[in-house]
C-alpha atoms as one frame of an Amber mdcrd trajectory, in Angstrom:
protein
   9.086   0.173  11.535   9.292   1.069   7.868   6.901   3.642   6.517   5.409
   4.953   9.729   2.428   6.987   8.674   2.829  10.001  10.923   4.858  13.139
  10.522   8.521  12.476  11.156   9.213  16.129  11.818  12.810  17.345  11.979
  15.580  15.027  13.069  18.714  16.302  14.820  21.755  14.074  14.908  25.117
  14.598  16.592  27.793  13.988  13.996  30.994  12.673  15.488  33.863  13.150
  13.051  37.097  12.323  14.791  40.649  11.577  13.869  42.893  10.247  16.493
  45.859   8.709  16.659 -22.966   7.474  -9.025 -24.427   4.550 -10.473 -27.548
   2.377  -9.965 -27.049  -0.493  -7.553 -30.206  -2.436  -7.812 -33.840  -2.000
  -6.982 -33.959  -3.047  -3.357 -34.756  -0.900  -0.351 -32.371   1.955   0.334
 -32.065   3.406   3.786 -30.874   7.012   3.954 -27.212   7.075   4.869 -26.277
   3.606   3.694 -23.299   3.347   1.394 -25.302   0.750  -0.513 -22.793  -1.665
  -1.849 -20.091   0.905  -1.483 -21.908   3.061  -4.031 -23.158   6.183  -2.306
 -26.703   7.202  -3.379 -27.281  10.877  -4.062 -28.512  12.856  -1.133 -26.368
  11.262   1.581 -24.331  13.827   3.473 -24.880  16.247   0.624 -22.696  14.128
  -1.615 -23.927  12.236  -4.660 -22.600   9.997  -7.229 -24.422  12.244  -9.447
   9.088  13.724  -3.385   9.151  13.473  -2.703  10.081  16.827  -1.233  13.568
  18.228  -1.037  15.671  17.453   1.971  17.456  20.606   3.191  20.572  20.103
   5.221  21.750  22.495   7.900  25.268  22.209   9.234  26.338  23.845  12.473
  29.517  22.701  14.140  28.932  19.140  15.335  25.190  19.019  14.510  23.507
  17.776  11.366  19.853  18.732  10.907  17.987  16.499   8.477  14.561  17.836
   7.567  12.623  14.652   6.790   9.460  14.825   4.705   6.201  14.628   6.593
   4.754  11.337   5.389   6.028  10.884   1.859   5.319   7.146   1.604   1.982
   7.352  -0.289   2.487   8.926  -3.693   0.046   9.706  -6.483   0.393   7.628
  -9.654  -0.956   9.235 -12.798  -3.840   7.038 -14.008  -4.169   6.053 -17.667
  -6.793   7.641 -19.873 -10.089   5.730 -19.791 -12.950   8.230 -20.311 -14.361
  11.479 -18.925 -16.101   9.663 -16.079 -14.638   6.549 -14.506 -13.478   5.219
 -11.152 -11.726   2.329  -9.414 -13.193   0.177  -6.630 -10.739  -2.619  -5.913
  -7.073  -3.546  -6.426  -5.151  -6.795  -6.009  -1.603  -8.020  -6.675  -0.598
 -11.674  -6.863   3.053 -10.585  -7.132   4.919  -7.248  -6.945   5.357  -7.263
 -10.747   1.741  -7.686 -11.820  -1.575  -6.462 -10.478  -5.122  -5.489 -11.407
  -7.599  -2.752 -10.498 -11.310  -2.754 -11.375 -14.183  -0.267 -11.394 -16.696
   1.378 -13.692 -16.631   3.556 -16.802 -19.801   5.648 -16.579 -19.433   6.872
 -20.165 -19.420   3.458 -21.849 -21.425   1.938 -18.947 -19.118  -1.025 -18.584
 -16.553  -2.324 -16.174 -12.992  -0.985 -16.023  -9.982  -3.329 -16.035  -6.518
  -1.870 -15.421  -3.389  -4.020 -15.500  -0.093  -3.149 -13.813   2.793  -4.654
 -15.781   6.391  -3.569 -16.414   5.927  -0.681 -13.999   2.920   0.853 -15.788
  -0.881   0.857 -15.466  -2.785   0.331 -18.701  -6.461  -0.309 -19.499  -7.497
  -3.697 -20.854 -10.559  -4.096 -23.052 -13.279  -5.823 -21.014 -15.303  -8.713
 -22.400 -18.880  -8.181 -23.550 -21.334  -8.501 -20.655 -24.360  -6.259 -21.229
 -25.174  -2.636 -22.169 -24.733  -1.566 -18.516 -22.465  -3.232 -15.966 -19.646
  -2.537 -13.497 -17.005  -4.239 -11.347 -16.580  -3.953  -7.566 -13.943  -6.506
  -6.514 -10.959  -8.414  -7.941  -8.805 -11.238  -6.592  -5.947 -13.226  -8.134
  -4.554 -16.541  -6.953  -1.513 -16.167  -9.245  -0.323 -13.864 -12.008  -2.025
 -16.204 -14.478  -5.476 -16.635 -12.926  -8.001 -14.403 -11.201 -11.624 -13.325
 -10.808 -13.616 -10.083 -10.754 -17.221  -9.529  -9.679 -19.818  -6.752  -9.892
 -23.298  -5.903 -11.101 -25.023  -6.308 -14.437 -27.483  -3.408 -14.147 -29.092
  -4.140 -17.523 -30.145  -7.620 -16.421 -30.274  -6.910 -12.645 -27.884  -9.651
 -11.610 -24.304 -10.266 -10.632 -21.247 -10.282 -12.900 -18.503 -12.943 -12.913
 -15.312 -12.427 -14.932 -12.501 -14.979 -15.143  -8.901 -14.239 -16.153  -7.156
 -17.268 -17.640  -4.686 -17.906 -20.460  -3.919 -14.194 -20.646  -7.486 -12.980
 -21.275 -10.688 -12.032 -19.442 -13.967 -13.792 -20.191 -17.492 -13.436 -18.879
 -18.735 -16.481 -16.957 -22.407 -17.418 -16.795 -23.781 -16.710 -13.330 -25.533
 -19.510 -11.451 -29.273 -19.659 -10.925 -29.890 -17.316  -7.995 -33.422 -17.289
  -6.635 -33.904 -13.580  -7.221 -34.823 -11.172 -10.017 -32.479  -8.463  -8.698
 -29.101  -9.188  -7.127 -25.426  -8.193  -7.303 -21.943  -9.254  -6.187 -19.701
  -6.963  -4.151 -16.657  -8.998  -3.106 -14.724 -12.090  -4.215 -11.991 -14.176
  -2.603 -10.319 -17.442  -3.636  -8.498 -19.818  -1.300  -6.976 -21.893  -4.122
  -7.037 -22.121  -7.909 -10.262 -24.148  -7.771 -12.153 -22.909  -4.710 -13.505
 -19.469  -3.901 -16.403 -17.372  -2.658 -18.322 -14.277  -3.746 -20.854 -12.324
  -1.700 -23.363  -9.564  -2.394 -26.965  -8.542  -1.987 -30.364  -9.865  -3.081
 -32.615  -6.825  -3.427 -35.769  -8.720  -4.264 -35.678 -10.828  -1.100 -33.821
  -8.354   1.119 -30.923 -10.577   2.114 -27.303 -11.381   1.482 -26.037 -13.530
  -1.386 -23.233 -16.087  -1.179 -21.798 -17.999  -4.167 -19.318 -20.858  -3.878
 -16.905 -21.887  -6.637 -15.527 -25.420  -6.656 -14.033 -27.479  -9.473 -15.081
 -25.008 -12.149 -18.717 -24.536 -11.047 -20.392 -21.624  -9.238 -23.393 -22.424
  -7.040 -25.546 -20.360  -4.699 -25.179 -21.298  -1.035 -28.183 -20.802   1.175
 -27.449 -18.588   4.134 -29.189 -20.320   7.071 -29.373 -17.087   8.997 -32.117
 -14.562   9.433 -30.627 -11.148  10.031 -33.658  -9.037   9.177 -35.993  -8.439
   6.248 -33.388  -6.275   4.458 -29.630  -6.824   4.703 -26.639  -7.332   2.414
 -22.955  -8.237   2.302 -20.205  -5.920   1.057 -16.847  -7.351   2.215 -15.275
 -10.835   2.240 -12.039 -12.476   3.322 -10.835 -16.051   3.769  -7.569 -16.287
   5.758  -7.572 -20.065   5.194  -9.331 -22.664   3.073 -11.636 -23.646   5.950
 -12.439 -20.319   7.572 -13.748 -17.003   6.262 -15.617 -13.851   7.140 -18.193
 -11.646   5.431 -19.410  -8.214   6.558 -22.264  -5.956   5.583 -25.282  -3.987
   6.747 -28.585  -4.765   8.384 -30.659  -1.985   6.835 -33.705  -2.575   9.017
 -31.885  -2.497  12.366 -29.281   0.036  11.194 -26.212  -1.920  12.258 -23.383
  -3.958  10.852 -23.430  -7.640   9.958 -20.640 -10.206  10.446 -20.940 -13.786
   9.180 -18.413 -16.497  10.036 -17.735 -19.398   7.666 -16.266 -22.526   9.208
 -15.830 -25.588   6.976 -18.357 -24.220   4.489 -21.147 -23.288   6.917 -22.087
 -19.642   7.539 -23.287 -18.354  10.926 -23.869 -14.858  12.374 -21.856 -13.452
  15.272 -22.843 -11.132  18.082 -21.601  -7.595  17.527 -20.467  -4.864  19.884
 -22.655  -1.841  20.499 -21.261   0.822  18.155 -24.058   3.373  17.742 -27.688
   3.690  16.733 -26.786   3.617  13.040 -23.664   1.969  11.596 -22.495  -0.408
   8.854 -19.507  -2.548   7.854 -17.921  -2.375   4.411 -14.601  -4.242   4.540
 -12.832  -7.030   6.430  -9.371  -8.572   6.427  -7.394 -11.074   8.498  -3.621
 -11.276   8.618  -1.822 -14.595   8.046  -1.206 -14.721  11.813  -4.908 -14.438
  12.744  -5.286 -10.724  13.477  -8.612  -9.559  12.037 -10.268  -6.174  11.457
 -13.567  -4.965  10.016 -14.157  -1.356   8.962 -17.121   0.773   8.024 -19.137
   3.855   8.855 -20.716   5.124  12.069 -23.574   7.126  10.578 -24.681   8.460
  13.960 -21.355  10.076  14.833 -20.180  10.509  11.222 -16.894   8.694  11.722
 -15.199   5.479  10.718 -15.819   2.155  12.431 -12.937  -0.111  13.489 -13.754
  -3.575  14.870 -11.040  -5.931  16.107 -11.428  -9.720  16.183 -10.336 -11.228
  19.510  -9.021 -14.688  20.339 -12.355 -15.785  21.842 -14.023 -15.104  18.441
 -15.665 -11.937  19.722 -15.362  -8.513  18.136 -14.706  -5.258  19.972 -14.891
  -1.662  18.798 -11.533   0.116  18.738 -11.062   3.836  19.255 -10.890   5.738
  15.989  -8.398   8.560  15.519  -9.632  12.109  15.137  -9.929  12.709  11.380
 -12.655  15.316  10.897 -16.320  15.931  11.614 -17.469  13.549   8.865 -15.528
  10.531   7.568 -15.763   6.780   6.987 -13.717   3.699   6.104 -14.294   1.328
   3.152 -11.297  -1.010   2.809  -8.664  -2.636   5.046  -5.629  -4.879   4.551
  -3.062  -6.369   6.958   0.345  -7.943   6.330   0.775  -9.179   9.921  -1.227
  -9.244  13.130  -0.114  -5.691  13.932   0.683  -3.992  10.613  -2.010  -2.808
   8.235  -3.835   0.055   6.526  -7.456   1.189   6.220  -8.800   3.628   3.613
 -11.928   5.683   3.044 -13.140   9.249   2.658 -13.040  12.434   4.714 -16.267
  14.140   3.595 -15.563  17.292   5.573 -12.307  17.941   3.723 -13.221  16.160
   0.465 -10.204  13.869   0.422  -9.191  10.297   1.043  -8.498   8.782   4.452
  -5.359   6.733   5.166  -5.075   5.025   8.548  -2.076   2.957   9.590  -2.058
   0.330  12.331   1.396   0.013  13.864   3.004  -2.686  16.045   2.250  -0.429
  19.008  -1.415  -1.374  18.595  -2.760   2.053  17.665  -4.434   3.413  14.560
  -2.843   6.639  13.343  -3.946   8.998  10.612  -1.470   9.567   7.804  -1.444
  12.878   5.968  -2.815  12.055   2.514  -1.011  13.231  -0.610  -2.417  16.017
  -2.751  -4.656  14.422  -5.386  -7.413  16.855  -6.385 -10.020  19.167  -4.878
 -12.341  16.207  -4.244 -11.184  12.584  -3.989 -11.734   9.371  -2.052 -10.445
   5.822  -1.635 -12.325   2.519  -1.811  -9.781  -0.308  -1.908  -6.302  -1.071
  -0.555  -3.933  -4.001  -1.065  -0.514  -4.539   0.522   2.038  -6.742  -1.199
   4.336  -6.387   1.817   4.597  -4.094   4.839   6.550  -1.609   2.690   4.748
  -2.057  -0.637   1.091  -1.470  -1.444  -1.607   0.205  -3.529  -4.869   2.079
  -2.938  -7.541   3.043  -5.484 -10.563   5.308  -5.682 -12.013   8.249  -7.576
 -11.327  11.968  -7.999 -13.185  14.940  -9.470 -12.076  18.334 -10.737 -15.662
  19.567 -10.864 -16.076  18.566 -14.501 -14.481  15.167 -15.085 -14.224  12.122
 -12.837 -11.378   9.632 -13.052  -9.744   6.926 -11.032  -7.240   7.468  -8.225
  -4.139   5.287  -7.868  -1.841   5.658  -4.858   1.420   3.777  -4.315   2.805
   2.971  -0.875   6.544   2.535  -1.107   9.271   2.833   1.518  12.985   3.399
   0.793  15.608   1.334   2.599  19.281   2.276   2.624  21.863  -0.515   2.614
  25.647  -0.108   2.575  28.096  -2.811   1.542  30.071  -2.219   4.751  29.801
   0.129   7.707  33.397  -0.425   8.818  36.456  -0.045   6.593  39.848  -1.305
   7.794  42.653   0.003   5.598  45.173  -1.894   7.744  48.829  -0.852   7.303
  49.611   1.801   4.708  53.126   3.255   4.286  53.532   6.938   5.070  53.290
   8.915   1.840  51.298   6.205   0.075  47.511   5.838  -0.051  44.846   3.147
  -0.224  41.256   3.381  -1.554  38.167   1.419  -0.533  34.721   1.548  -2.181
  31.402   1.506  -0.309  28.309   0.652  -2.347  25.078   2.344  -1.235  21.934
   0.530  -2.427  18.205   1.133  -2.143  16.783  -2.241  -1.110  13.327  -0.798
  -0.406  10.370  -0.069  -2.666  10.313   3.745  -2.668  12.791   6.337  -3.932
  15.802   6.800  -1.649  16.896  10.442  -1.458  20.470  10.863  -0.212  21.718
  14.089   1.341  25.320  15.340   1.383  27.808  12.613   2.337  30.014  14.189
   5.019  33.773  13.608   4.553  35.931  12.229   7.369  38.825  14.172   8.898
  42.350  13.714   7.591  44.203  11.516   6.937  40.960  10.041   5.534  39.050
  11.653   2.681  36.512  11.001  -0.057  38.385  10.317  -3.271  35.214  10.245
  -5.389  31.492   9.681  -4.926  28.219   9.736  -6.832  25.710   9.657  -3.988
  25.331  13.174  -2.538  22.077  14.807  -3.588  21.026  11.841  -5.711  17.744
   9.933  -5.751  18.033   6.154  -6.020  14.975   4.310  -7.352  14.292   0.889
  -5.868  17.050  -1.603  -6.659  19.643   0.959  -7.815  22.926   1.949  -6.169
  25.723   4.521  -6.019  29.298   4.367  -4.736  31.560   6.314  -2.389  35.342
   5.831  -2.593  37.196   6.543   0.655  40.951   7.178   0.766  43.513   6.709
   3.565  46.651   8.830   2.989  48.749   8.768   6.162  51.381  11.477   6.609
  52.532  10.183   9.961  52.991   6.971  11.877  50.251   5.522  14.106  46.635
   4.352  14.195  43.851   6.574  12.895  40.048   6.441  13.107  37.429   8.534
  11.345  33.748   8.532  10.448  31.627   9.628   7.491  27.838  10.027   7.532
  25.177   9.544   4.849  21.782  11.168   5.553  18.737   9.929   3.647  14.955
   9.702   3.778  15.017   6.117   5.059  12.251   6.354   7.704  13.997   4.314
  10.399  17.666   4.704   9.493  17.923   8.315   8.474  21.669   8.537   9.133
  24.192   5.831   8.226  27.722   6.182   9.610  30.759   4.523   8.030  33.712
   4.041  10.370  37.239   4.200   8.897  40.331   2.601  10.504  43.926   2.558
   9.285  47.547   2.554  10.460  50.370   4.646   9.012  53.660   2.745   8.929
  57.299   3.422   8.056  58.313   1.109   5.269  60.260   0.839   2.052  59.280
   3.226  -0.764  56.421   2.114  -2.933  57.593   1.967  -6.559  55.177   1.954
  -9.430  56.618   1.272 -12.883  54.825   3.657 -15.230  56.384   3.396 -18.681
  59.648   2.432 -20.445  60.548   5.106 -23.027  62.524   4.455 -26.242  65.928
   5.356 -24.799  65.540   2.704 -22.126  65.374   5.117 -19.179  62.928   3.972
 -16.494  60.462   6.157 -14.567  59.132   5.395 -11.122  56.831   7.116  -8.675
  56.772   6.796  -4.903
């Protein structure tokens, strides 16, 4: 599997070379310990809102030691300059070429909009909403159209932004029967139909808005969870079925609502602990579903798996630290996905990978800053994704952007047949080495084959190939005797599941007439040949 998120350690290969013949989130009730719309109130857990490495090669007789990097797939992307205090909450890509991330600028007290285009992240001026507002979630149905939601703290209501015709605009929110409410997540199933969910602080319940044919309307939730609950995460794997997750503040447990053909209903939940909540949910295209959150009793992340009988079961969480949680999750298939959050004990982000083997494994996070965390994750493909969050150096706060990219080595041919070549003559063949993955491909030293084969020229050894680029190796067969010959040449790289590519060389030396090459005809008419 590409991009396995555990340490790859040191690989040893036998080389056979032969020649043979903090901001305010509303005025509702706050229970101690709740992440409260993914915005941690001060006082909880003592927090507050207030290379790629080199690849050394060791040669010893017939052994090649390739020291692979320990988890180099998530890399830190330098964020653009926004202000002295800003953060990112959500990220979404409609295509690999264009994406968006949203959050809050605490200096200007407005939402943050970052656009990824032409390989760079740049801020986009937000539309006018109010003197104090933020964004929590973004979703695009295509490169040309998308939505973002959040909270208008000045007017104590939700925020709806629409991207269309190359610009963002603020959309009037529908009449919600509350004087204090917000939106935390948005998801569209088509260009014209979508959902947004959040929390009604005045009435102590979740909020659900439905968009259809250009109009947003509030949908009554015919469920009574408790006198104080809200929704934080949303996902619709199809146009007729969706899921929303959140927290029952009164009973100190998670909430899962199921939408089938437009109607919402609650589901029974597994027994997790005496105090836990859910913050994110995602289903793969092939029906595998996961919900993530925080077990406040045991101070660890929550992982719930959706089963075929529509029930949910708690999955074992890996050992991260003494205090950590999960906020976002995304899957590309029923078995491949990532979850992100924060390790409070070590003041850094959490990256968990779910592999085809069915287990969640902790990936060593990259070095970002002395204090950082992750809130949202989006995968374009199993080898291409993004995660966003916030970081602090003790003085300033700014957004975090991580890129998940996996290199993939591809050679134009793994077997070269030089066929018959006359003794004393030579023949050259070119092998093109290309990076067909998404991350940088680092190539080690290309090992030459034994005579009568050799490397005539090459531009691959020790080079780094960005995604989509290539280099070439020219192999030469120069027989000095008659008979069949075979040799091999190896190319080590940081490809996670094909760290050593071997090219096999075949050729036959034959006795034949001299090979004449007419070089030049000088003025006196005398001819020169070479054989």
